[in-house]
PDB file of the backbone (N, CA, C, O) and the ligand in Angstrom, with CONECT records:
HET     ZN  A 101       1
ATOM      1  N   MET A   1      -9.193   9.348  -7.233  1.00  0.00           N
ATOM      2  CA  MET A   1      -8.510  10.471  -7.881  1.00  0.00           C
ATOM      3  C   MET A   1      -8.134  11.508  -6.841  1.00  0.00           C
ATOM      4  O   MET A   1      -8.870  11.742  -5.883  1.00  0.00           O
ATOM      5  N   TYR A   2      -6.998  12.117  -7.036  1.00  0.00           N
ATOM      6  CA  TYR A   2      -6.569  13.179  -6.135  1.00  0.00           C
ATOM      7  C   TYR A   2      -5.583  14.073  -6.878  1.00  0.00           C
ATOM      8  O   TYR A   2      -5.093  13.732  -7.955  1.00  0.00           O
ATOM      9  N   ARG A   3      -5.307  15.215  -6.279  1.00  0.00           N
ATOM     10  CA  ARG A   3      -4.339  16.144  -6.862  1.00  0.00           C
ATOM     11  C   ARG A   3      -3.092  16.128  -5.989  1.00  0.00           C
ATOM     12  O   ARG A   3      -3.183  16.298  -4.773  1.00  0.00           O
ATOM     13  N   CYS A   4      -1.948  15.929  -6.590  1.00  0.00           N
ATOM     14  CA  CYS A   4      -0.682  15.934  -5.863  1.00  0.00           C
ATOM     15  C   CYS A   4      -0.483  17.324  -5.239  1.00  0.00           C
ATOM     16  O   CYS A   4      -0.625  18.341  -5.919  1.00  0.00           O
ATOM     17  N   GLU A   5      -0.154  17.358  -3.942  1.00  0.00           N
ATOM     18  CA  GLU A   5      -0.007  18.644  -3.264  1.00  0.00           C
ATOM     19  C   GLU A   5       1.364  19.271  -3.486  1.00  0.00           C
ATOM     20  O   GLU A   5       1.648  20.340  -2.947  1.00  0.00           O
ATOM     21  N   HIS A   6       2.216  18.618  -4.272  1.00  0.00           N
ATOM     22  CA  HIS A   6       3.522  19.205  -4.581  1.00  0.00           C
ATOM     23  C   HIS A   6       3.568  19.722  -6.013  1.00  0.00           C
ATOM     24  O   HIS A   6       3.845  20.900  -6.242  1.00  0.00           O
ATOM     25  N   CYS A   7       3.294  18.829  -6.994  1.00  0.00           N
ATOM     26  CA  CYS A   7       3.371  19.256  -8.395  1.00  0.00           C
ATOM     27  C   CYS A   7       1.991  19.669  -8.944  1.00  0.00           C
ATOM     28  O   CYS A   7       1.896  20.125 -10.083  1.00  0.00           O
ATOM     29  N   LYS A   8       0.922  19.512  -8.143  1.00  0.00           N
ATOM     30  CA  LYS A   8      -0.440  19.947  -8.479  1.00  0.00           C
ATOM     31  C   LYS A   8      -1.070  19.184  -9.642  1.00  0.00           C
ATOM     32  O   LYS A   8      -2.096  19.610 -10.171  1.00  0.00           O
ATOM     33  N   GLU A   9      -0.473  18.065 -10.045  1.00  0.00           N
ATOM     34  CA  GLU A   9      -1.043  17.264 -11.134  1.00  0.00           C
ATOM     35  C   GLU A   9      -2.140  16.351 -10.604  1.00  0.00           C
ATOM     36  O   GLU A   9      -2.061  15.859  -9.479  1.00  0.00           O
ATOM     37  N   VAL A  10      -3.174  16.129 -11.433  1.00  0.00           N
ATOM     38  CA  VAL A  10      -4.245  15.217 -11.047  1.00  0.00           C
ATOM     39  C   VAL A  10      -3.801  13.789 -11.349  1.00  0.00           C
ATOM     40  O   VAL A  10      -3.313  13.490 -12.439  1.00  0.00           O
ATOM     41  N   VAL A  11      -3.984  12.906 -10.345  1.00  0.00           N
ATOM     42  CA  VAL A  11      -3.634  11.492 -10.500  1.00  0.00           C
ATOM     43  C   VAL A  11      -4.925  10.730 -10.744  1.00  0.00           C
ATOM     44  O   VAL A  11      -5.926  10.975 -10.071  1.00  0.00           O
ATOM     45  N   GLY A  12      -4.913   9.815 -11.693  1.00  0.00           N
ATOM     46  CA  GLY A  12      -6.112   9.106 -12.125  1.00  0.00           C
ATOM     47  C   GLY A  12      -6.685   8.194 -11.066  1.00  0.00           C
ATOM     48  O   GLY A  12      -6.105   8.033  -9.992  1.00  0.00           O
ATOM     49  N   PRO A  13      -7.851   7.582 -11.372  1.00  0.00           N
ATOM     50  CA  PRO A  13      -8.502   6.706 -10.411  1.00  0.00           C
ATOM     51  C   PRO A  13      -7.738   5.397 -10.223  1.00  0.00           C
ATOM     52  O   PRO A  13      -6.953   4.994 -11.081  1.00  0.00           O
ATOM     53  N   ARG A  14      -7.982   4.739  -9.085  1.00  0.00           N
ATOM     54  CA  ARG A  14      -7.421   3.426  -8.746  1.00  0.00           C
ATOM     55  C   ARG A  14      -5.900   3.440  -8.667  1.00  0.00           C
ATOM     56  O   ARG A  14      -5.246   2.429  -8.923  1.00  0.00           O
ATOM     57  N   ILE A  15      -5.345   4.594  -8.312  1.00  0.00           N
ATOM     58  CA  ILE A  15      -3.903   4.694  -8.069  1.00  0.00           C
ATOM     59  C   ILE A  15      -3.731   5.128  -6.616  1.00  0.00           C
ATOM     60  O   ILE A  15      -4.298   6.130  -6.182  1.00  0.00           O
ATOM     61  N   ALA A  16      -2.944   4.362  -5.878  1.00  0.00           N
ATOM     62  CA  ALA A  16      -2.818   4.583  -4.433  1.00  0.00           C
ATOM     63  C   ALA A  16      -2.208   5.947  -4.136  1.00  0.00           C
ATOM     64  O   ALA A  16      -1.312   6.411  -4.841  1.00  0.00           O
ATOM     65  N   ILE A  17      -2.720   6.587  -3.065  1.00  0.00           N
ATOM     66  CA  ILE A  17      -2.205   7.880  -2.635  1.00  0.00           C
ATOM     67  C   ILE A  17      -0.963   7.643  -1.771  1.00  0.00           C
ATOM     68  O   ILE A  17      -0.879   6.641  -1.061  1.00  0.00           O
ATOM     69  N   ASN A  18      -0.017   8.550  -1.833  1.00  0.00           N
ATOM     70  CA  ASN A  18       1.198   8.470  -1.014  1.00  0.00           C
ATOM     71  C   ASN A  18       1.154   9.604   0.002  1.00  0.00           C
ATOM     72  O   ASN A  18       1.553  10.730  -0.294  1.00  0.00           O
ATOM     73  N   ARG A  19       0.666   9.298   1.199  1.00  0.00           N
ATOM     74  CA  ARG A  19       0.674  10.319   2.247  1.00  0.00           C
ATOM     75  C   ARG A  19       2.068  10.329   2.872  1.00  0.00           C
ATOM     76  O   ARG A  19       2.501   9.350   3.479  1.00  0.00           O
ATOM     77  N   THR A  20       2.761  11.462   2.709  1.00  0.00           N
ATOM     78  CA  THR A  20       4.141  11.555   3.156  1.00  0.00           C
ATOM     79  C   THR A  20       4.244  12.594   4.267  1.00  0.00           C
ATOM     80  O   THR A  20       3.793  13.729   4.110  1.00  0.00           O
ATOM     81  N   VAL A  21       4.837  12.198   5.385  1.00  0.00           N
ATOM     82  CA  VAL A  21       5.024  13.094   6.519  1.00  0.00           C
ATOM     83  C   VAL A  21       6.158  14.058   6.193  1.00  0.00           C
ATOM     84  O   VAL A  21       7.259  13.631   5.847  1.00  0.00           O
ATOM     85  N   VAL A  22       5.889  15.361   6.303  1.00  0.00           N
ATOM     86  CA  VAL A  22       6.916  16.353   5.993  1.00  0.00           C
ATOM     87  C   VAL A  22       7.329  17.166   7.222  1.00  0.00           C
ATOM     88  O   VAL A  22       8.308  17.910   7.165  1.00  0.00           O
ATOM     89  N   GLU A  23       6.598  17.033   8.329  1.00  0.00           N
ATOM     90  CA  GLU A  23       6.975  17.783   9.526  1.00  0.00           C
ATOM     91  C   GLU A  23       6.514  17.016  10.759  1.00  0.00           C
ATOM     92  O   GLU A  23       5.365  16.581  10.835  1.00  0.00           O
ATOM     93  N   THR A  24       7.419  16.854  11.728  1.00  0.00           N
ATOM     94  CA  THR A  24       7.076  16.188  13.003  1.00  0.00           C
ATOM     95  C   THR A  24       7.542  17.066  14.146  1.00  0.00           C
ATOM     96  O   THR A  24       8.323  17.997  13.951  1.00  0.00           O
ATOM     97  N   ARG A  25       7.059  16.765  15.332  1.00  0.00           N
ATOM     98  CA  ARG A  25       7.529  17.490  16.516  1.00  0.00           C
ATOM     99  C   ARG A  25       7.722  16.486  17.646  1.00  0.00           C
ATOM    100  O   ARG A  25       7.007  15.487  17.717  1.00  0.00           O
ATOM    101  N   PRO A  26       8.692  16.748  18.540  1.00  0.00           N
ATOM    102  CA  PRO A  26       8.876  15.859  19.682  1.00  0.00           C
ATOM    103  C   PRO A  26       7.730  16.059  20.669  1.00  0.00           C
ATOM    104  O   PRO A  26       7.223  17.171  20.818  1.00  0.00           O
ATOM    105  N   VAL A  27       7.326  14.993  21.335  1.00  0.00           N
ATOM    106  CA  VAL A  27       6.234  15.093  22.303  1.00  0.00           C
ATOM    107  C   VAL A  27       6.536  14.189  23.488  1.00  0.00           C
ATOM    108  O   VAL A  27       7.108  13.109  23.340  1.00  0.00           O
ATOM    109  N   LYS A  28       6.132  14.663  24.684  1.00  0.00           N
ATOM    110  CA  LYS A  28       6.292  13.868  25.906  1.00  0.00           C
ATOM    111  C   LYS A  28       4.927  13.675  26.528  1.00  0.00           C
ATOM    112  O   LYS A  28       4.149  14.622  26.641  1.00  0.00           O
ATOM    113  N   TYR A  29       4.636  12.457  26.929  1.00  0.00           N
ATOM    114  CA  TYR A  29       3.378  12.154  27.606  1.00  0.00           C
ATOM    115  C   TYR A  29       3.682  11.886  29.074  1.00  0.00           C
ATOM    116  O   TYR A  29       4.597  11.120  29.376  1.00  0.00           O
ATOM    117  N   PRO A  30       2.942  12.495  29.991  1.00  0.00           N
ATOM    118  CA  PRO A  30       3.240  12.326  31.411  1.00  0.00           C
ATOM    119  C   PRO A  30       2.781  10.963  31.921  1.00  0.00           C
ATOM    120  O   PRO A  30       1.936  10.302  31.317  1.00  0.00           O
ATOM    121  N   VAL A  31       3.361  10.565  33.047  1.00  0.00           N
ATOM    122  CA  VAL A  31       2.938   9.336  33.729  1.00  0.00           C
ATOM    123  C   VAL A  31       1.555   9.583  34.327  1.00  0.00           C
ATOM    124  O   VAL A  31       1.326  10.620  34.949  1.00  0.00           O
ATOM    125  N   ARG A  32       0.623   8.629  34.142  1.00  0.00           N
ATOM    126  CA  ARG A  32      -0.708   8.743  34.733  1.00  0.00           C
ATOM    127  C   ARG A  32      -0.941   7.513  35.586  1.00  0.00           C
ATOM    128  O   ARG A  32      -0.823   6.383  35.113  1.00  0.00           O
ATOM    129  N   GLU A  33      -1.270   7.739  36.838  1.00  0.00           N
ATOM    130  CA  GLU A  33      -1.398   6.609  37.764  1.00  0.00           C
ATOM    131  C   GLU A  33      -2.796   6.019  37.736  1.00  0.00           C
ATOM    132  O   GLU A  33      -3.787   6.750  37.725  1.00  0.00           O
ATOM    133  N   LYS A  34      -2.875   4.705  37.725  1.00  0.00           N
ATOM    134  CA  LYS A  34      -4.115   3.933  37.863  1.00  0.00           C
ATOM    135  C   LYS A  34      -5.206   4.372  36.884  1.00  0.00           C
ATOM    136  O   LYS A  34      -6.313   4.719  37.297  1.00  0.00           O
ATOM    137  N   VAL A  35      -4.886   4.355  35.572  1.00  0.00           N
ATOM    138  CA  VAL A  35      -5.851   4.764  34.559  1.00  0.00           C
ATOM    139  C   VAL A  35      -6.260   3.621  33.626  1.00  0.00           C
ATOM    140  O   VAL A  35      -7.278   3.732  32.943  1.00  0.00           O
ATOM    141  N   ASN A  36      -5.485   2.519  33.578  1.00  0.00           N
ATOM    142  CA  ASN A  36      -5.810   1.425  32.661  1.00  0.00           C
ATOM    143  C   ASN A  36      -6.364   0.232  33.432  1.00  0.00           C
ATOM    144  O   ASN A  36      -5.798  -0.195  34.438  1.00  0.00           O
ATOM    145  N   ARG A  37      -7.505  -0.305  32.931  1.00  0.00           N
ATOM    146  CA  ARG A  37      -8.098  -1.498  33.552  1.00  0.00           C
ATOM    147  C   ARG A  37      -7.356  -2.740  33.085  1.00  0.00           C
ATOM    148  O   ARG A  37      -6.987  -2.854  31.916  1.00  0.00           O
ATOM    149  N   ALA A  38      -7.144  -3.665  34.009  1.00  0.00           N
ATOM    150  CA  ALA A  38      -6.503  -4.937  33.657  1.00  0.00           C
ATOM    151  C   ALA A  38      -6.997  -5.988  34.633  1.00  0.00           C
ATOM    152  O   ALA A  38      -7.616  -5.668  35.648  1.00  0.00           O
ATOM    153  N   ARG A  39      -6.717  -7.251  34.315  1.00  0.00           N
ATOM    154  CA  ARG A  39      -7.065  -8.347  35.232  1.00  0.00           C
ATOM    155  C   ARG A  39      -5.812  -8.741  36.014  1.00  0.00           C
ATOM    156  O   ARG A  39      -4.718  -8.822  35.456  1.00  0.00           O
ATOM    157  N   HIS A  40      -5.988  -8.982  37.310  1.00  0.00           N
ATOM    158  CA  HIS A  40      -4.878  -9.473  38.108  1.00  0.00           C
ATOM    159  C   HIS A  40      -4.499 -10.856  37.588  1.00  0.00           C
ATOM    160  O   HIS A  40      -5.382 -11.691  37.388  1.00  0.00           O
ATOM    161  N   PRO A  41      -3.203 -11.127  37.362  1.00  0.00           N
ATOM    162  CA  PRO A  41      -2.812 -12.395  36.740  1.00  0.00           C
ATOM    163  C   PRO A  41      -3.211 -13.645  37.543  1.00  0.00           C
ATOM    164  O   PRO A  41      -3.468 -14.687  36.940  1.00  0.00           O
ATOM    165  N   ARG A  42      -3.269 -13.577  38.853  1.00  0.00           N
ATOM    166  CA  ARG A  42      -3.611 -14.772  39.639  1.00  0.00           C
ATOM    167  C   ARG A  42      -5.084 -14.798  40.041  1.00  0.00           C
ATOM    168  O   ARG A  42      -5.757 -15.815  39.873  1.00  0.00           O
ATOM    169  N   THR A  43      -5.584 -13.687  40.570  1.00  0.00           N
ATOM    170  CA  THR A  43      -6.953 -13.688  41.106  1.00  0.00           C
ATOM    171  C   THR A  43      -7.999 -13.421  40.026  1.00  0.00           C
ATOM    172  O   THR A  43      -9.159 -13.794  40.200  1.00  0.00           O
ATOM    173  N   GLY A  44      -7.618 -12.779  38.906  1.00  0.00           N
ATOM    174  CA  GLY A  44      -8.572 -12.461  37.850  1.00  0.00           C
ATOM    175  C   GLY A  44      -9.435 -11.256  38.154  1.00  0.00           C
ATOM    176  O   GLY A  44     -10.298 -10.907  37.348  1.00  0.00           O
ATOM    177  N   ARG A  45      -9.232 -10.611  39.287  1.00  0.00           N
ATOM    178  CA  ARG A  45     -10.031  -9.426  39.632  1.00  0.00           C
ATOM    179  C   ARG A  45      -9.561  -8.234  38.808  1.00  0.00           C
ATOM    180  O   ARG A  45      -8.409  -8.175  38.379  1.00  0.00           O
ATOM    181  N   ILE A  46     -10.478  -7.279  38.593  1.00  0.00           N
ATOM    182  CA  ILE A  46     -10.126  -6.077  37.840  1.00  0.00           C
ATOM    183  C   ILE A  46      -9.292  -5.164  38.721  1.00  0.00           C
ATOM    184  O   ILE A  46      -9.668  -4.848  39.850  1.00  0.00           O
ATOM    185  N   ILE A  47      -8.147  -4.746  38.183  1.00  0.00           N
ATOM    186  CA  ILE A  47      -7.273  -3.818  38.889  1.00  0.00           C
ATOM    187  C   ILE A  47      -6.988  -2.639  37.961  1.00  0.00           C
ATOM    188  O   ILE A  47      -7.215  -2.722  36.754  1.00  0.00           O
ATOM    189  N   PHE A  48      -6.500  -1.565  38.517  1.00  0.00           N
ATOM    190  CA  PHE A  48      -6.126  -0.394  37.720  1.00  0.00           C
ATOM    191  C   PHE A  48      -4.612  -0.245  37.753  1.00  0.00           C
ATOM    192  O   PHE A  48      -3.996  -0.202  38.819  1.00  0.00           O
ATOM    193  N   VAL A  49      -4.023  -0.166  36.554  1.00  0.00           N
ATOM    194  CA  VAL A  49      -2.561  -0.087  36.466  1.00  0.00           C
ATOM    195  C   VAL A  49      -2.153   1.259  35.882  1.00  0.00           C
ATOM    196  O   VAL A  49      -2.962   1.954  35.267  1.00  0.00           O
ATOM    197  N   ASP A  50      -0.879   1.622  36.083  1.00  0.00           N
ATOM    198  CA  ASP A  50      -0.372   2.923  35.655  1.00  0.00           C
ATOM    199  C   ASP A  50      -0.105   2.944  34.149  1.00  0.00           C
ATOM    200  O   ASP A  50       0.232   1.929  33.540  1.00  0.00           O
ATOM    201  N   ASP A  51      -0.269   4.147  33.569  1.00  0.00           N
ATOM    202  CA  ASP A  51       0.212   4.393  32.214  1.00  0.00           C
ATOM    203  C   ASP A  51       1.587   5.033  32.383  1.00  0.00           C
ATOM    204  O   ASP A  51       1.703   6.083  33.016  1.00  0.00           O
ATOM    205  N   HIS A  52       2.627   4.418  31.828  1.00  0.00           N
ATOM    206  CA  HIS A  52       3.994   4.855  32.083  1.00  0.00           C
ATOM    207  C   HIS A  52       4.368   6.124  31.326  1.00  0.00           C
ATOM    208  O   HIS A  52       5.448   6.670  31.548  1.00  0.00           O
ATOM    209  N   GLY A  53       3.493   6.610  30.433  1.00  0.00           N
ATOM    210  CA  GLY A  53       3.822   7.796  29.656  1.00  0.00           C
ATOM    211  C   GLY A  53       4.938   7.497  28.683  1.00  0.00           C
ATOM    212  O   GLY A  53       5.146   6.340  28.320  1.00  0.00           O
ATOM    213  N   GLY A  54       5.658   8.513  28.253  1.00  0.00           N
ATOM    214  CA  GLY A  54       6.783   8.280  27.345  1.00  0.00           C
ATOM    215  C   GLY A  54       7.020   9.480  26.461  1.00  0.00           C
ATOM    216  O   GLY A  54       6.456  10.555  26.666  1.00  0.00           O
ATOM    217  N   GLU A  55       7.866   9.270  25.474  1.00  0.00           N
ATOM    218  CA  GLU A  55       8.161  10.355  24.547  1.00  0.00           C
ATOM    219  C   GLU A  55       8.388   9.795  23.159  1.00  0.00           C
ATOM    220  O   GLU A  55       8.709   8.619  22.988  1.00  0.00           O
ATOM    221  N   GLY A  56       8.213  10.665  22.164  1.00  0.00           N
ATOM    222  CA  GLY A  56       8.388  10.241  20.778  1.00  0.00           C
ATOM    223  C   GLY A  56       8.146  11.418  19.865  1.00  0.00           C
ATOM    224  O   GLY A  56       8.408  12.563  20.234  1.00  0.00           O
ATOM    225  N   HIS A  57       7.640  11.140  18.660  1.00  0.00           N
ATOM    226  CA  HIS A  57       7.376  12.190  17.691  1.00  0.00           C
ATOM    227  C   HIS A  57       5.944  12.057  17.202  1.00  0.00           C
ATOM    228  O   HIS A  57       5.444  10.944  17.036  1.00  0.00           O
ATOM    229  N   GLU A  58       5.278  13.188  16.969  1.00  0.00           N
ATOM    230  CA  GLU A  58       3.956  13.144  16.363  1.00  0.00           C
ATOM    231  C   GLU A  58       3.950  13.991  15.098  1.00  0.00           C
ATOM    232  O   GLU A  58       4.697  14.961  14.972  1.00  0.00           O
ATOM    233  N   THR A  59       3.083  13.595  14.162  1.00  0.00           N
ATOM    234  CA  THR A  59       3.014  14.242  12.858  1.00  0.00           C
ATOM    235  C   THR A  59       2.386  15.623  12.981  1.00  0.00           C
ATOM    236  O   THR A  59       1.345  15.780  13.619  1.00  0.00           O
ATOM    237  N   VAL A  60       3.011  16.617  12.376  1.00  0.00           N
ATOM    238  CA  VAL A  60       2.457  17.972  12.311  1.00  0.00           C
ATOM    239  C   VAL A  60       1.787  18.185  10.960  1.00  0.00           C
ATOM    240  O   VAL A  60       0.675  18.708  10.889  1.00  0.00           O
ATOM    241  N   ARG A  61       2.472  17.773   9.876  1.00  0.00           N
ATOM    242  CA  ARG A  61       1.962  18.041   8.530  1.00  0.00           C
ATOM    243  C   ARG A  61       2.330  16.888   7.615  1.00  0.00           C
ATOM    244  O   ARG A  61       3.455  16.388   7.654  1.00  0.00           O
ATOM    245  N   GLU A  62       1.373  16.464   6.785  1.00  0.00           N
ATOM    246  CA  GLU A  62       1.651  15.450   5.774  1.00  0.00           C
ATOM    247  C   GLU A  62       1.007  15.880   4.470  1.00  0.00           C
ATOM    248  O   GLU A  62       0.016  16.610   4.462  1.00  0.00           O
ATOM    249  N   LEU A  63       1.583  15.420   3.364  1.00  0.00           N
ATOM    250  CA  LEU A  63       1.117  15.803   2.046  1.00  0.00           C
ATOM    251  C   LEU A  63       0.647  14.580   1.273  1.00  0.00           C
ATOM    252  O   LEU A  63       1.183  13.486   1.446  1.00  0.00           O
ATOM    253  N   ALA A  64      -0.363  14.770   0.414  1.00  0.00           N
ATOM    254  CA  ALA A  64      -0.815  13.728  -0.509  1.00  0.00           C
ATOM    255  C   ALA A  64      -0.006  13.897  -1.788  1.00  0.00           C
ATOM    256  O   ALA A  64      -0.183  14.877  -2.511  1.00  0.00           O
ATOM    257  N   LEU A  65       0.880  12.950  -2.069  1.00  0.00           N
ATOM    258  CA  LEU A  65       1.804  13.096  -3.186  1.00  0.00           C
ATOM    259  C   LEU A  65       1.581  12.013  -4.235  1.00  0.00           C
ATOM    260  O   LEU A  65       1.114  10.918  -3.922  1.00  0.00           O
ATOM    261  N   CYS A  66       1.920  12.331  -5.482  1.00  0.00           N
ATOM    262  CA  CYS A  66       1.928  11.329  -6.544  1.00  0.00           C
ATOM    263  C   CYS A  66       3.171  10.458  -6.350  1.00  0.00           C
ATOM    264  O   CYS A  66       4.043  10.796  -5.549  1.00  0.00           O
ATOM    265  N   ALA A  67       3.257   9.353  -7.068  1.00  0.00           N
ATOM    266  CA  ALA A  67       4.344   8.389  -6.874  1.00  0.00           C
ATOM    267  C   ALA A  67       5.704   9.038  -7.148  1.00  0.00           C
ATOM    268  O   ALA A  67       6.672   8.778  -6.434  1.00  0.00           O
ATOM    269  N   ARG A  68       5.774   9.871  -8.170  1.00  0.00           N
ATOM    270  CA  ARG A  68       7.056  10.499  -8.535  1.00  0.00           C
ATOM    271  C   ARG A  68       7.538  11.449  -7.437  1.00  0.00           C
ATOM    272  O   ARG A  68       8.708  11.413  -7.056  1.00  0.00           O
ATOM    273  N   CYS A  69       6.637  12.302  -6.926  1.00  0.00           N
ATOM    274  CA  CYS A  69       7.004  13.255  -5.874  1.00  0.00           C
ATOM    275  C   CYS A  69       7.319  12.537  -4.562  1.00  0.00           C
ATOM    276  O   CYS A  69       8.198  12.965  -3.814  1.00  0.00           O
ATOM    277  N   ALA A  70       6.593  11.433  -4.280  1.00  0.00           N
ATOM    278  CA  ALA A  70       6.837  10.692  -3.039  1.00  0.00           C
ATOM    279  C   ALA A  70       8.221  10.055  -3.059  1.00  0.00           C
ATOM    280  O   ALA A  70       8.923  10.046  -2.048  1.00  0.00           O
ATOM    281  N   THR A  71       8.606   9.523  -4.211  1.00  0.00           N
ATOM    282  CA  THR A  71       9.947   8.926  -4.341  1.00  0.00           C
ATOM    283  C   THR A  71      11.015   9.993  -4.140  1.00  0.00           C
ATOM    284  O   THR A  71      12.012   9.749  -3.461  1.00  0.00           O
ATOM    285  N   ALA A  72      10.819  11.176  -4.724  1.00  0.00           N
ATOM    286  CA  ALA A  72      11.764  12.266  -4.584  1.00  0.00           C
ATOM    287  C   ALA A  72      11.845  12.747  -3.134  1.00  0.00           C
ATOM    288  O   ALA A  72      12.930  13.059  -2.643  1.00  0.00           O
ATOM    289  N   ALA A  73      10.688  12.808  -2.441  1.00  0.00           N
ATOM    290  CA  ALA A  73      10.662  13.274  -1.056  1.00  0.00           C
ATOM    291  C   ALA A  73      11.353  12.286  -0.137  1.00  0.00           C
ATOM    292  O   ALA A  73      12.021  12.685   0.816  1.00  0.00           O
ATOM    293  N   ARG A  74      11.195  10.980  -0.419  1.00  0.00           N
ATOM    294  CA  ARG A  74      11.824   9.960   0.425  1.00  0.00           C
ATOM    295  C   ARG A  74      13.343   9.963   0.268  1.00  0.00           C
ATOM    296  O   ARG A  74      14.071   9.762   1.240  1.00  0.00           O
ATOM    297  N   SER A  75      13.819  10.189  -0.955  1.00  0.00           N
ATOM    298  CA  SER A  75      15.268  10.155  -1.175  1.00  0.00           C
ATOM    299  C   SER A  75      15.927  11.459  -0.701  1.00  0.00           C
ATOM    300  O   SER A  75      17.135  11.474  -0.462  1.00  0.00           O
ATOM    301  N   ALA A  76      15.169  12.541  -0.561  1.00  0.00           N
ATOM    302  CA  ALA A  76      15.750  13.830  -0.133  1.00  0.00           C
ATOM    303  C   ALA A  76      16.029  13.850   1.367  1.00  0.00           C
ATOM    304  O   ALA A  76      16.516  14.852   1.891  1.00  0.00           O
TER     305      ALA A  76
HETATM  306 ZN    ZN A 101       3.492  15.171  -7.658  1.00  0.00          ZN2+
END
């Protein structure tokens, strides 16, 4: 059971929650040298490889919505 964070109605038991992302922000991760352990493909020895970093989006805020509100939020 949970309460929809949009229409404030209580949803009964055994009904799946719809966690809907409503706000994201862009994020960049820097390159980090020699931080990940791996095996050398030929020798099998443990080596340290670089993390290439990257960019994307991360969630800032999400809401627990009932099925009706989640459908409306997705189509909007
Ligand atoms: Zn709702």
